[in-house]
DSSP file (Angstrom, degrees, kcal/mol; ACC not computed):
  #  RESIDUE AA STRUCTURE BP1 BP2  ACC     N-H-->O    O-->H-N    N-H-->O    O-->H-N    TCO  KAPPA ALPHA  PHI   PSI    X-CA   Y-CA   Z-CA
    1    1 A M              0   0    0      0, 0.0     2,-0.1     0, 0.0    60,-0.0   0.000 360.0 360.0 360.0 140.2  155.5   14.2  142.9
    2    2 A E     >  -     0   0    0      1,-0.1     4,-2.3     4,-0.0     3,-0.4  -0.403 360.0-120.6 -68.0 149.3  155.2   16.0  146.3
    3    3 A R  H  > S+     0   0    0      1,-0.2     4,-2.9     2,-0.2     5,-0.2   0.893 112.5  59.4 -57.9 -44.8  151.7   16.8  147.6
    4    4 A A  H  > S+     0   0    0      1,-0.2     4,-1.2     2,-0.2    -1,-0.2   0.862 106.7  46.5 -53.2 -42.2  152.7   20.6  147.5
    5    5 A T  H  > S+     0   0    0     -3,-0.4     4,-1.1     1,-0.2     3,-0.2   0.917 111.7  49.5 -71.5 -42.9  153.4   20.5  143.8
    6    6 A L  H >X S+     0   0    0     -4,-2.3     3,-0.7     1,-0.2     4,-0.6   0.898 105.1  58.8 -61.2 -35.8  150.3   18.6  143.1
    7    7 A A  H >< S+     0   0    0     -4,-2.9     3,-0.9     1,-0.3    -1,-0.2   0.872 105.0  51.6 -55.3 -41.2  148.3   21.2  145.1
    8    8 A R  H 3< S+     0   0    0     -4,-1.2    -1,-0.3    -3,-0.2    -2,-0.2   0.774 104.9  55.7 -69.5 -21.6  149.5   23.9  142.8
    9    9 A E  H << S+     0   0    0     -4,-1.1     2,-0.4    -3,-0.7    -1,-0.2   0.597  85.5  93.8 -87.3  -6.4  148.5   22.0  139.8
   10   10 A I    <<  -     0   0    0     -3,-0.9     2,-0.3    -4,-0.6    17,-0.2  -0.691  59.6-177.5 -82.9 130.6  144.9   21.7  140.9
   11   11 A T  B     -A   26   0A   0     15,-1.6    15,-1.9    -2,-0.4    -2,-0.1  -0.793  30.7-108.8-126.2 169.1  143.0   24.6  139.4
   12   12 A R        -     0   0    0     -2,-0.3    11,-0.0    13,-0.2     2,-0.0  -0.804  43.9-116.4 -94.3 139.5  139.4   25.8  139.7
   13   13 A P        -     0   0    0      0, 0.0    -1,-0.1     0, 0.0     2,-0.1  -0.301  24.2-112.2 -71.3 158.3  137.4   25.2  136.4
   14   14 A D    >   -     0   0    0      1,-0.1     3,-1.4     9,-0.0     4,-0.2  -0.241  42.8 -84.9 -79.3-179.8  136.1   27.8  134.4
   15   15 A A  G >  S+     0   0    0      1,-0.3     3,-1.2     2,-0.2     6,-0.2   0.798 123.0  63.5 -58.5 -29.8  132.3   28.5  133.9
   16   16 A C  G 3  S+     0   0    0      1,-0.3    -1,-0.3     3,-0.0    82,-0.0   0.781 107.4  41.9 -68.9 -26.8  132.0   25.8  131.0
   17   17 A S  G <  S+     0   0    0     -3,-1.4     2,-0.3     2,-0.1    -1,-0.3   0.204  87.3 117.9-112.1  21.3  132.9   22.9  133.4
   18   18 A R    <   -     0   0    0     -3,-1.2     2,-0.6    -4,-0.2     5,-0.2  -0.674  55.6-144.8 -87.0 141.3  130.9   24.1  136.4
   19   19 A E  B >  S-I   22   0B   0      3,-1.3     3,-2.1    -2,-0.3    -2,-0.1  -0.914  78.2 -20.7-109.6 118.1  128.1   21.8  137.6
   20   20 A A  T 3  S-     0   0    0     -2,-0.6    -1,-0.2     1,-0.3     3,-0.1   0.813 122.7 -60.3  49.0  35.6  125.0   23.6  138.9
   21   21 A G  T 3  S+     0   0    0      1,-0.3     2,-0.4    -6,-0.2    -1,-0.3   0.458 107.5 128.9  81.5   1.4  127.1   26.7  139.5
   22   22 A V  B <   -I   19   0B   0     -3,-2.1    -3,-1.3     1,-0.0     2,-0.4  -0.734  56.8-132.1 -95.3 135.7  129.5   24.9  141.9
   23   23 A S        -     0   0    0     -2,-0.4    -5,-0.1    -5,-0.2    -8,-0.0  -0.709  25.3-165.4 -86.8 128.4  133.3   25.1  141.3
   24   24 A H        -     0   0    0     -2,-0.4    14,-0.1    -7,-0.2   -13,-0.1  -0.916  25.4-105.9-116.9 146.2  135.2   21.7  141.4
   25   25 A P        -     0   0    0      0, 0.0    12,-1.7     0, 0.0     2,-0.3  -0.278  41.9-169.3 -55.1 144.0  138.7   21.0  141.6
   26   26 A Q  E     -AB  11  36A   0    -15,-1.9   -15,-1.6    10,-0.2     2,-0.3  -0.943  14.2-164.6-136.3 161.4  140.3   19.8  138.3
   27   27 A I  E     - B   0  35A   0      8,-2.1     8,-2.9    -2,-0.3     2,-0.4  -0.935  27.0-114.8-137.8 153.3  143.6   18.3  137.1
   28   28 A R  E     - B   0  34A   0     -2,-0.3     2,-0.1     6,-0.2   -19,-0.0  -0.796  27.5-135.2 -96.5 138.6  145.0   18.0  133.6
   29   29 A T    >   -     0   0    0      4,-1.6     3,-2.1    -2,-0.4    35,-0.2  -0.227  36.9 -91.8 -79.6 169.4  145.4   14.4  132.1
   30   30 A V  T 3  S+     0   0    0     33,-0.5    -1,-0.1     1,-0.3    34,-0.1   0.640 131.9  57.0 -65.9  -9.5  148.6   13.4  130.2
   31   31 A H  T 3  S-     0   0    0      2,-0.2    -1,-0.3     0, 0.0    -3,-0.0   0.528 121.5-111.5 -94.9  -4.6  146.7   14.5  127.1
   32   32 A G  S <  S+     0   0    0     -3,-2.1    -2,-0.1     1,-0.3    32,-0.0   0.608  70.1 143.6  87.0  12.6  146.3   18.0  128.7
   33   33 A V        -     0   0    0     66,-0.0    -4,-1.6     1,-0.0    -1,-0.3  -0.766  52.7-123.8 -88.9 121.9  142.5   17.6  129.1
   34   34 A P  E     -B   28   0A   0      0, 0.0     2,-0.4     0, 0.0    66,-0.3  -0.434  31.7-169.2 -62.3 132.9  141.1   19.3  132.3
   35   35 A V  E     -B   27   0A   0     -8,-2.9    -8,-2.1    64,-0.2     2,-0.3  -0.994   4.8-152.1-131.1 132.0  139.2   16.7  134.3
   36   36 A R  E     -Bc  26 101A   0     64,-2.0    66,-2.3    -2,-0.4     2,-0.6  -0.697  11.9-151.9-105.1 153.4  137.1   17.4  137.2
   37   37 A L        -     0   0    0    -12,-1.7    66,-0.1    -2,-0.3    64,-0.1  -0.921  26.5-156.4-119.1  98.0  136.0   15.4  140.4
   38   38 A S     >  -     0   0    0     -2,-0.6     4,-2.7    64,-0.3     5,-0.2  -0.206  27.8-113.5 -67.6 163.8  132.6   16.6  141.4
   39   39 A D  H  > S+     0   0    0      1,-0.2     4,-2.7     2,-0.2     5,-0.2   0.946 119.0  54.7 -59.1 -47.0  131.3   16.3  144.9
   40   40 A E  H  > S+     0   0    0      2,-0.2     4,-2.2     1,-0.2    -1,-0.2   0.891 110.8  44.5 -55.3 -43.2  128.6   13.9  143.6
   41   41 A R  H  > S+     0   0    0      2,-0.2     4,-2.2     1,-0.2    -1,-0.2   0.895 112.7  52.9 -72.1 -38.5  131.4   11.5  142.0
   42   42 A W  H  X S+     0   0    0     -4,-2.7     4,-2.4     2,-0.2     5,-0.2   0.920 108.2  48.6 -64.2 -40.9  133.4   11.8  145.1
   43   43 A R  H  X S+     0   0    0     -4,-2.7     4,-2.3     1,-0.2     5,-0.2   0.902 112.1  50.2 -64.1 -42.4  130.6   10.8  147.3
   44   44 A H  H  X S+     0   0    0     -4,-2.2     4,-2.0    -5,-0.2     5,-0.3   0.937 109.9  51.9 -64.0 -39.3  129.8    7.8  145.0
   45   45 A I  H  X S+     0   0    0     -4,-2.2     4,-2.9     1,-0.2     3,-0.4   0.984 113.3  41.6 -64.0 -57.0  133.4    6.7  145.1
   46   46 A I  H  < S+     0   0    0     -4,-2.4    -1,-0.2     1,-0.2     7,-0.2   0.764 115.0  51.1 -66.3 -24.5  133.7    6.7  148.9
   47   47 A E  H  < S+     0   0    0     -4,-2.3     3,-0.3    -5,-0.2    -1,-0.2   0.862 121.9  31.9 -71.2 -36.2  130.2    5.1  149.3
   48   48 A H  H  < S+     0   0    0     -4,-2.0     2,-0.3    -3,-0.4    -2,-0.2   0.683 131.7  32.7 -95.0 -23.9  131.1    2.2  146.8
   49   49 A H    ><  +     0   0    0     -4,-2.9     3,-2.0    -5,-0.3     4,-0.4  -0.705  67.1 173.4-135.7  74.5  134.8    2.0  147.5
   50   50 A D  G >  S+     0   0    0     -3,-0.3     3,-1.1     1,-0.3    -1,-0.1   0.762  73.8  68.0 -63.7 -24.0  135.3    2.9  151.2
   51   51 A D  G 3  S+     0   0    0      1,-0.2    -1,-0.3    56,-0.1    -5,-0.1   0.641  94.0  62.0 -66.3 -13.4  139.0    2.0  151.2
   52   52 A V  G X  S+     0   0    0     -3,-2.0     3,-1.6    -7,-0.2    -1,-0.2   0.668  75.0 110.4 -82.0 -20.1  139.4    5.0  148.9
   53   53 A A  T <  S+     0   0    0     -3,-1.1    -3,-0.0    -4,-0.4     0, 0.0  -0.243  80.6  30.2 -49.5 136.3  138.1    7.5  151.5
   54   54 A G  T 3  S+     0   0    0      1,-0.0    -1,-0.3     3,-0.0     3,-0.1   0.592 100.5  89.4  88.6   8.6  141.0    9.6  152.6
   55   55 A H    <>  +     0   0    0     -3,-1.6     4,-2.5     1,-0.1     5,-0.2  -0.145  41.6 126.1-128.3  30.0  142.8    9.3  149.1
   56   56 A Y  H  > S+     0   0    0      1,-0.2     4,-1.9     2,-0.2     5,-0.1   0.930  77.8  44.7 -61.4 -47.5  141.3   12.3  147.4
   57   57 A Q  H  > S+     0   0    0      2,-0.2     4,-3.6     1,-0.2     5,-0.2   0.912 110.9  56.2 -58.2 -45.3  144.6   13.9  146.4
   58   58 A D  H  > S+     0   0    0      2,-0.2     4,-2.5     1,-0.2    -2,-0.2   0.899 106.0  51.7 -59.3 -41.3  145.9   10.3  145.3
   59   59 A V  H  X S+     0   0    0     -4,-2.5     4,-2.1     2,-0.2    -1,-0.2   0.955 112.5  45.2 -59.4 -49.7  142.8   10.1  142.9
   60   60 A L  H  X S+     0   0    0     -4,-1.9     4,-2.2     1,-0.2     5,-0.2   0.952 114.2  49.4 -61.2 -45.8  143.7   13.5  141.4
   61   61 A E  H  X S+     0   0    0     -4,-3.6     4,-3.2     1,-0.2    -1,-0.2   0.880 106.2  56.4 -59.2 -38.6  147.4   12.4  141.2
   62   62 A T  H  < S+     0   0    0     -4,-2.5    -1,-0.2    -5,-0.2    -2,-0.2   0.932 109.7  44.7 -56.9 -47.1  146.5    9.2  139.5
   63   63 A V  H  < S+     0   0    0     -4,-2.1   -33,-0.5     1,-0.2    -1,-0.2   0.921 120.4  39.3 -65.2 -41.5  144.7   11.0  136.8
   64   64 A A  H  < S+     0   0    0     -4,-2.2    -2,-0.2     1,-0.2    -1,-0.2   0.844 133.1  21.4 -78.3 -33.8  147.5   13.7  136.3
   65   65 A H  S  < S+     0   0    0     -4,-3.2    -1,-0.2    -5,-0.2    -2,-0.2  -0.459  80.8 171.1-130.6  54.4  150.5   11.4  136.8
   66   66 A P        -     0   0    0      0, 0.0    15,-0.2     0, 0.0     3,-0.1  -0.324  38.8-136.4 -75.2 155.4  149.5    7.8  136.1
   67   67 A D  S    S-     0   0    0     13,-2.3    56,-2.7     1,-0.3     2,-0.3   0.854  91.3  -7.8 -71.0 -35.9  152.0    4.9  135.8
   68   68 A A  E     -DE  80 122A   0     12,-1.7    12,-2.7    54,-0.2     2,-0.5  -0.992  63.0-141.7-158.8 162.5  149.9    3.8  132.8
   69   69 A L  E     -DE  79 121A   0     52,-3.3    51,-3.2    -2,-0.3    52,-1.4  -0.952  18.4-173.2-132.4 114.6  146.8    4.6  130.9
   70   70 A Y  E     -DE  78 119A   0      8,-2.1     8,-3.5    -2,-0.5     2,-0.4  -0.742  27.4-111.5-108.7 152.9  144.5    2.1  129.3
   71   71 A E  E     -D   77   0A   0     47,-2.3    47,-0.4    -2,-0.3     6,-0.2  -0.700  32.2-142.6 -85.2 129.3  141.3    2.3  127.1
   72   72 A G    >   -     0   0    0      4,-3.0     3,-0.6    -2,-0.4    46,-0.1  -0.221  23.1-106.4 -77.1 174.1  138.2    1.2  128.8
   73   73 A S  T 3  S+     0   0    0      1,-0.2    -1,-0.1     2,-0.1     4,-0.1   0.542 113.9  43.2 -85.6  -5.7  135.4   -0.7  127.0
   74   74 A A  T 3  S-     0   0    0      2,-0.1    -1,-0.2     0, 0.0     3,-0.1  -0.053 128.7 -81.6-126.8  35.7  133.0    2.2  126.8
   75   75 A G  S <  S+     0   0    0     -3,-0.6    19,-0.3     1,-0.3     2,-0.1   0.442  92.4 121.1  80.7   4.2  135.2    5.0  125.8
   76   76 A E        -     0   0    0     17,-0.1    -4,-3.0    -5,-0.0     2,-0.4  -0.449  57.9-123.3 -90.9 174.0  136.6    5.9  129.1
   77   77 A M  E     -DF  71  92A   0     15,-3.2    15,-2.7    -6,-0.2     2,-0.7  -0.892  12.1-142.0-114.0 148.1  140.3    5.9  130.1
   78   78 A L  E     -DF  70  91A   0     -8,-3.5    -8,-2.1    -2,-0.4     2,-0.4  -0.872  13.7-163.6-109.8  97.9  141.7    3.9  133.0
   79   79 A A  E     -DF  69  90A   0     11,-2.0    11,-2.7    -2,-0.7     2,-0.5  -0.685  12.5-173.7 -77.8 125.9  144.5    5.7  134.9
   80   80 A V  E     +DF  68  89A   0    -12,-2.7   -13,-2.3    -2,-0.4   -12,-1.7  -0.979  11.1 170.9-133.6 137.6  146.4    3.4  137.0
   81   81 A R  E     - F   0  88A   0      7,-2.1     7,-3.6    -2,-0.5     2,-0.4  -0.994  32.6-116.3-140.3 144.1  149.2    4.1  139.6
   82   82 A R  E     - F   0  87A   0     -2,-0.4     2,-0.4     5,-0.2     5,-0.2  -0.702  26.6-178.2 -81.1 130.1  150.9    1.9  142.1
   83   83 A Y  E >   - F   0  86A   0      3,-2.4     3,-2.2    -2,-0.4     2,-0.3  -0.917  61.8 -58.8-122.9 102.0  150.5    2.7  145.8
   84   84 A H  T 3  S-     0   0    0     -2,-0.4    -2,-0.0     1,-0.3    -1,-0.0  -0.451 120.3 -17.3  63.4-121.8  152.4    0.3  148.1
   85   85 A E  T 3  S+     0   0    0     -2,-0.3    -1,-0.3    -3,-0.1     2,-0.3   0.308 130.2  63.1 -99.6  12.4  151.2   -3.1  147.3
   86   86 A R  E <  S-F   83   0A   0     -3,-2.2    -3,-2.4    24,-0.0     2,-0.4  -0.756  73.1-126.8-122.8 174.9  148.0   -2.1  145.5
   87   87 A Y  E     -FG  82 108A   0     21,-2.6    21,-1.6    -2,-0.3     2,-0.6  -0.968  11.3-142.8-121.0 139.1  147.1   -0.2  142.5
   88   88 A L  E     -FG  81 107A   0     -7,-3.6    -7,-2.1    -2,-0.4     2,-0.5  -0.879  19.2-165.3-101.6 127.1  144.7    2.7  142.4
   89   89 A V  E     -FG  80 106A   0     17,-3.4    17,-2.0    -2,-0.6    -9,-0.2  -0.939   6.2-175.4-115.6 125.4  142.5    2.7  139.1
   90   90 A V  E     -F   79   0A   0    -11,-2.7   -11,-2.0    -2,-0.5     2,-0.5  -0.882   8.3-161.0-124.9 100.8  140.6    5.9  138.1
   91   91 A P  E     +F   78   0A   0      0, 0.0    12,-2.8     0, 0.0    13,-1.4  -0.662  21.4 165.7 -82.6 135.3  138.4    5.6  135.2
   92   92 A Y  E     -FH  77 102A   0    -15,-2.7   -15,-3.2    -2,-0.5     2,-0.5  -0.923  28.0-132.0-142.3 161.0  137.6    9.0  133.7
   93   93 A R  E     - H   0 101A   0      8,-2.4     8,-1.6    -2,-0.3     2,-0.9  -0.965   5.8-147.4-121.2 124.6  136.1   10.2  130.5
   94   94 A E  E     - H   0 100A   0     -2,-0.5     6,-0.3   -19,-0.3     3,-0.1  -0.797  15.9-179.2 -86.8 109.9  137.4   13.1  128.2
   95   95 A L  E     -     0   0A   0      4,-1.5     2,-0.3    -2,-0.9     5,-0.2   0.799  67.7 -18.7 -75.3 -28.9  134.4   14.6  126.7
   96   96 A S  E >  S- H   0  99A   0      3,-1.8     3,-0.9     0, 0.0    -1,-0.2  -0.911  80.2 -83.6-161.6 178.9  136.3   17.1  124.7
   97   97 A K  T 3  S+     0   0    0     -2,-0.3     3,-0.1     1,-0.2    -2,-0.0   0.560 130.6  41.6 -72.9  -7.2  139.8   18.7  124.6
   98   98 A E  T 3  S+     0   0    0      1,-0.2     2,-0.3   -65,-0.2    -1,-0.2   0.459 115.5  40.8-120.8   0.8  138.5   21.1  127.2
   99   99 A D  E <   + H   0  96A   0     -3,-0.9    -3,-1.8   -64,-0.0    -4,-1.5  -0.982  51.1 147.2-155.8 139.2  136.4   19.0  129.5
  100  100 A G  E     - H   0  94A   0     -2,-0.3   -64,-2.0   -66,-0.3     2,-0.3  -0.955  20.5-153.9-159.5 168.0  136.5   15.5  131.2
  101  101 A F  E     -cH  36  93A   0     -8,-1.6    -8,-2.4    -2,-0.3     2,-0.3  -0.996  22.9-108.3-151.4 149.4  135.3   14.0  134.5
  102  102 A V  E     - H   0  92A   0    -66,-2.3   -64,-0.3    -2,-0.3   -10,-0.3  -0.673  22.0-170.5 -81.8 140.5  136.2   11.1  136.9
  103  103 A I        -     0   0    0    -12,-2.8     2,-0.3     1,-0.4   -11,-0.2   0.803  59.5 -43.3 -96.9 -44.2  133.8    8.3  136.9
  104  104 A T        -     0   0    0    -13,-1.4    -1,-0.4     2,-0.0     2,-0.3  -0.959  47.2-138.4-168.9 179.6  135.1    6.4  139.8
  105  105 A A        +     0   0    0     -2,-0.3     2,-0.3   -15,-0.2   -15,-0.2  -0.970  19.2 167.8-155.5 152.4  138.1    5.0  141.6
  106  106 A F  E     -G   89   0A   0    -17,-2.0   -17,-3.4    -2,-0.3     2,-0.3  -0.977  30.1-121.9-158.8 157.0  139.1    1.9  143.3
  107  107 A F  E     +G   88   0A   0     -2,-0.3     2,-0.3   -19,-0.2   -19,-0.2  -0.783  35.8 171.8-101.8 152.2  142.1    0.1  144.7
  108  108 A T  E     -G   87   0A   0    -21,-1.6   -21,-2.6    -2,-0.3     3,-0.1  -0.975  37.1-160.2-154.1 149.6  143.0   -3.4  143.3
  109  109 A T  S    S+     0   0    0     -2,-0.3     2,-1.3   -23,-0.2     3,-0.3   0.475  84.3  82.2-100.4 -10.4  145.8   -5.9  143.5
  110  110 A R    >>  +     0   0    0      1,-0.2     3,-1.4   -23,-0.1     4,-0.5  -0.424  47.1 150.0 -99.4  59.4  144.6   -7.6  140.3
  111  111 A V  H >>  +     0   0    0     -2,-1.3     4,-2.6     1,-0.2     3,-0.7   0.760  59.4  76.6 -67.7 -26.6  146.4   -5.2  137.9
  112  112 A R  H 34 S+     0   0    0     -3,-0.3     4,-0.3     1,-0.3    -1,-0.2   0.745  89.2  56.1 -61.5 -24.7  146.8   -8.0  135.4
  113  113 A Q  H <4 S+     0   0    0     -3,-1.4    -1,-0.3     2,-0.2     3,-0.2   0.786 110.1  44.5 -73.6 -28.7  143.1   -7.7  134.4
  114  114 A I  H X< S+     0   0    0     -3,-0.7     3,-2.3    -4,-0.5    -2,-0.2   0.909 105.5  61.2 -74.7 -42.3  143.6   -4.0  133.6
  115  115 A E  T 3< S+     0   0    0     -4,-2.6    -1,-0.2     1,-0.3    -2,-0.2   0.623  90.0  71.7 -61.4 -12.1  146.8   -4.7  131.7
  116  116 A R  T 3  S+     0   0    0     -4,-0.3    -1,-0.3    -3,-0.2    -2,-0.1   0.602  85.1  87.7 -79.2 -10.0  144.8   -6.9  129.3
  117  117 A R  S <  S-     0   0    0     -3,-2.3     2,-0.2     1,-0.1   -45,-0.1  -0.388 100.6 -78.0 -86.3 166.9  143.2   -3.7  127.8
  118  118 A R        -     0   0    0    -47,-0.4   -47,-2.3    -2,-0.1     2,-0.4  -0.481  49.1-126.0 -66.7 128.7  144.7   -1.7  125.1
  119  119 A L  E     +E   70   0A   0     -2,-0.2   -49,-0.2   -49,-0.2     3,-0.1  -0.680  28.8 178.5 -81.6 124.2  147.6    0.5  126.4
  120  120 A A  E     -     0   0A   0    -51,-3.2     2,-0.3    -2,-0.4   -50,-0.2   0.768  65.5 -12.0 -93.6 -34.3  147.2    4.1  125.6
  121  121 A W  E     -E   69   0A   0    -52,-1.4   -52,-3.3     2,-0.0     2,-0.4  -0.934  56.8-164.3-171.4 141.1  150.2    5.6  127.3
  122  122 A R  E     -E   68   0A   0     -2,-0.3   -54,-0.2   -54,-0.2   -55,-0.1  -0.991  30.2-110.2-135.1 139.9  152.9    4.5  129.9
  123  123 A R              0   0    0    -56,-2.7   -56,-0.0    -2,-0.4    -2,-0.0  -0.480 360.0 360.0 -72.8 140.9  155.3    6.5  131.9
  124  124 A E              0   0    0     -2,-0.1    -1,-0.1     0, 0.0   -57,-0.0   0.479 360.0 360.0-100.8 360.0  158.8    6.1  130.7
């Protein structure tokens, strides 16, 4: 998907998904659930996974258009998308049909460990 198309898909959340009155970009998952990436979560991601810095749009794109979606061990979903020789993994949680949030994001070359989990969805 082109970046211009993805940029149009990013919406501002309504009042129920605002955190401390601040509006955060959100994207819809393959299940249609709006998921937000707060400033706090983005800071966490780039502080703990500095190779993800500069990949903000890729994180959102991975949630919206993953190659595959796996179930995590604590109720989260793991969106996985290939970028060159690595995979971007974005764990997120769907709190309800109307709200979700990104937990973290990281690059890996060890996708086999992720693929051991239960597959929830795969792009055809």
